N, C-alpha and C positions, 0 to 999 in steps of 0.2 A: 672234588676239585684237585687237579694235578698241576704242578708247576715244573717248568723247565728253565734251565740256564743255558744260554748259547751265545755264540759269537755271530755278529752280523757279517755281511760280506766285506765290510771295511774293517773288521776286527774289533768292533766295540762290543762290550758285554751287554746282554739284555736278559730280562726275565719275562716269561710269558706263561699264560695259563693255556692248557691244552683244551681245545674246543670239544664239543660233544661228539663231533665226528671222529675225533682221535687223530685227524690229519691236518688240523689248522692250529696255529699258535696265535693267540690273542695277546699282543704286546702290552706291557704295563709301562706307563710313562714315568719318567724320572726314577727308574729302578734299574740298577746295574747288578744287584746281587740279592739272593734270597736271605742271606745273613742280615744285610742292612734292612731289608723289608721286615724281617721278624723283629729287629730291634726298634724300628719305627712304630710297628704295631703295638709293641709293649709300652713304649713311651706315650703313645696316644690312647692307651687303654682300649685298644681295639683287638678283635680277633684277627688272625691272619686272613681268613676269608673276607672279612669286612674291608680290610685295607686293600686286598687284591681287587675287589669289585670297585672300590673307590678310584683306583688307579687305572682301571681298564680303559683303553682307548679304542679307536676304530681301526687301528693298524693291525693287519694280519700278515702272517708269514706261512709259507708252505713248509710243513714239518718234514716232509720227505726230502726236500732239497737240503735242509739243515743237516739231516742225517747223512745223506749221500755225499755231502761236501765235508763231512767230519768236523762239524762246527758245534756239536753238542758237548756241553760241559757237565761235570757232576752237578746234581741238583742242589747241593749245599757244599760250600767250601769257605776257606778263610784266605785273605790276601797274604798272610804270613803262614806257610804250612806248619810251622812249629806250634802254632796255636790251634791246630786241628788235631784232636786226639782220637785215635782209632782203637777200639777195644771190642771185646766180645764175651759171650757166655756160651758154655757148652753143656752137654748132658741135660738139656732142659726140654727136649722134645720126646714124645712117646715114640719109642723105637730107636732113639739115638744111642742109648746105652748098649743095646745089642750090637750095633755096628762097632762101637768103641771097644766093647768087651771082646768081640771076636778078634779085633786087631791085637789086643794085648794078651788075651788067652792065658791068664795066670791064676786060674782057680787051683787051689791046693787040693790034695787028696781028700781032705776032710770037708770039702765043699765050701770053704770060706769065700765070701764075696770079694771080688777085686775092688780096688779103690774106685774104679769107674762105676761099678754097680752100687757101691755104697753111696756115692754122690748122687746118682740117679734116684735111689731109694729115698734119700733125704728130701730131694725136690718133690718127689711124688707124694710124700707124707706132709711136707710143710711149705711147699712153694706157692700155695694159693691161700693165703690167710684171709680172714674176714676183712671187709672194707675198713680201712683205717688202722689195721694191724700190720706188723712187720713179720714176714715169713723168713724161712731159712735162707741163708745166703748161697748163691750159686757158685759153680766154677767160674773163674774170671781170667781173662788173659789180655795182654797188651798186644796190639796189632801194628803199632807204629804211629807216625804223625802224618800230616797231609802230603808229605813228599813221597809216601808209600802208596798213594792212590793214583790210579790212572782213570781217565775219563771213559765213558761208554764208547766202545769202538776201538779203543787203544789196546795195544798188546799187554797181557799179563806176562811178567818176566820170569823166566826159568833160569836162575843163576847156574853157572857151571859147577858150583859145589853142591847143588841140590840133588837129592836122590829121586825126587818125584815132584810133579806139579799137578794137583787135582782140584777140581771145582768143589765149592760148597754153596749150594743155593740157599740164601737166607733172607729173612726180613731184617732191615736195618733201621734203627731209630735215629732220627736226625734232630740235633739239639743245638741251641745257641744259649749262652749264659748272658743274662741281662746285666745292666749296670749295677743293680743291687745285689747281684749274685743269684737271682732267681733263675731256675732252670726252665727254659722255654722250649717246649716240644714243637718243632716245625712240622713234623710228619714222619712218614715212613717211605722207604724205597725197597726195591729188590736188589740184593747184592750178591756178589761172588766173593766169598771169603776164602780165596785161593790159599792152599796150604800144601805142605810136604808130608804126605801121609806115610810114606815109607820110612822117613826119619822118625816120625812119631811112633810107628809100630816097633821100632827097635827098643824103645824104652819110653814109658809115658812121661818121664821127667824131661824128655826132649820136646815136649809139647810147646814150650815157650819158643824154642828155636824154630820149630816147624811153622809157627804162625808169622814169623818175620819175613813175609813175602808181600809183593804188591797185591792190591785188591781193587775192586770197583763196585759201584752201585749206581742205580738210576735206570734209564735216563730221566725218569720222572719221580717227583716227590708227591706222595698222596697226603694231602692235608687232612687233619682230623684223625680220629681213632681208626686203627686198622680193622678190617673184617675179622671176626672171631675165628672163622674157618677159611683159610686161604688154600686153594688147591692150584698149584702151579705145575709147570713143566720145565724140565732141565734136559738139555741135549748137548752132545758133543758131535760136531760135524768135521769130517775129514774129506778133503777134496770135494766139498759141497754135498757129500752124502752123509746120512746119519749113521754115525758109528755106534752110538748108545743114547738111550733116552729113558726117562723115568718121570713119574709123577712125584712131586714133593708136597708135603703138607706142613703148614705153619699157621700161626694165629693161636690165640689162647686155648681154643678147644683142643688143639693138638700139642699143647705144651704142659710141662709139669709146674711151671711158674706163671704167675701173672706178669704182664708187662710192667705194671706198677711196682711189683716186688723187685724185678730185675733193675728197674730204674733207680729205686731206693738204694740198692746195694752198690750201685756205681757212683751215684752222686752224693752218697753220705760222706765221701772224702772231700774235705774242704778245698784242697787244691784243684779238684775237678769242678769247682764252682767259681772259677776265676772270670770276672766280667769280660765279655767280648769273645771268649773262646767258643769254638765249635767242637761238638762231640758227635761221632758217628759210631754207633754201637751195633755190632752184629749179634742177632738173637739166637743163633744156632740152627742146626738142621739134623734130620735123621736120614738123609739121602746122600750117598756118595757113590760115584762110579767106581772108586777104588775098592769099595767093599764088594763089588761084583767082579773084581779082577780086571778092570779096565785101566789102561795106562795111557794118558794123553801124551801126544807128541807135539813138538814145535810145528806150527802151521795149522793145528786143529783149532776149531772155534768153539768156545763155550757159549751157549745161549740159555738164558733164564727168563721165564715169562709167567705171568698170571694175569687174567683178564682185568682185575681191579687196578692194575698198575700201568696200563697202557702199553707202549712199545716195549719189546723185549730188550734185555741187556745182553749185548753181544761183545765178546772180547776174544781175539785170537791169542794163542800161546806162542811166545817167542823166546828163543834161547838168547841169553846175554852173557857177554864175557865180563866176569867180575872178579876172578881170581887174581891175586898178585903173586909174583914169584917169591916164595918163602914166606916167613911170618911177617905180620904187620910190624913196621918199625915205629917204635914209640920214642920220641925225643924227650930226654930228661932235661927239664929246665932248671 
């Protein structure tokens, strides 16, 4: 089951289930957001699938028209962007350490492992504990709040102070925190965890800065557990022609951590279990066009897809003016 949030032609928010043909949206009655739907399901002691089927009406909408008219929204959001937390983990995919290690290239003459390789090795050895046990904690980073998200089809922003803007095709976990503080997993989506890899390459301590960029996910949320082996495709299009493409692998079979272990080490922090909040967590990747010497330019289009997730996620790259003349002025009160 896959869910979509979108705007009707008159601007009203609606939630729909994607039909088996992948081209029809079956509207849910009395449902304006997936967040509200998840909270209602939890209050009613129902699964998300059960409440979706209970609210399914006969009304249908042409999915292609919604996409072409740019009415698709993120599949999960919060009415107050400050209560939508974006985060992620890295070095948790087989192959991801090699790409990061190549970027940093700081092996000593004695063959000492870089911090990246040490972190990858920790996950490889302790990221998949027995059921019910807690494994090693992963690398973790903050990606922003809901104001840093753009909807599918909208431009990812390349600030004028950025050194680079590159795609990162990833699985994204979507969560809502219930009234009791219970963590409710809505499902998963494909995301573009857009980052500045040139900045990160200068020094790995710039990683936090490199992540403070817009990102996107969707257009569909896959309800239930993700496939263990996801084989997707990522492309960069320039002037409607393919500039670069690659297969990307994700899902637990291709990861050094279980999803449950990554979830534990995020939500173990009490402030991340604040009732009503939304969390969107990027689960990492091992595939980067930057690692192959590709540099995206404004006007290029990033496309990320996998059969299990329906329509592809497409976002153009756009340069934005964000610099201010001189240093930021701070007013002393």
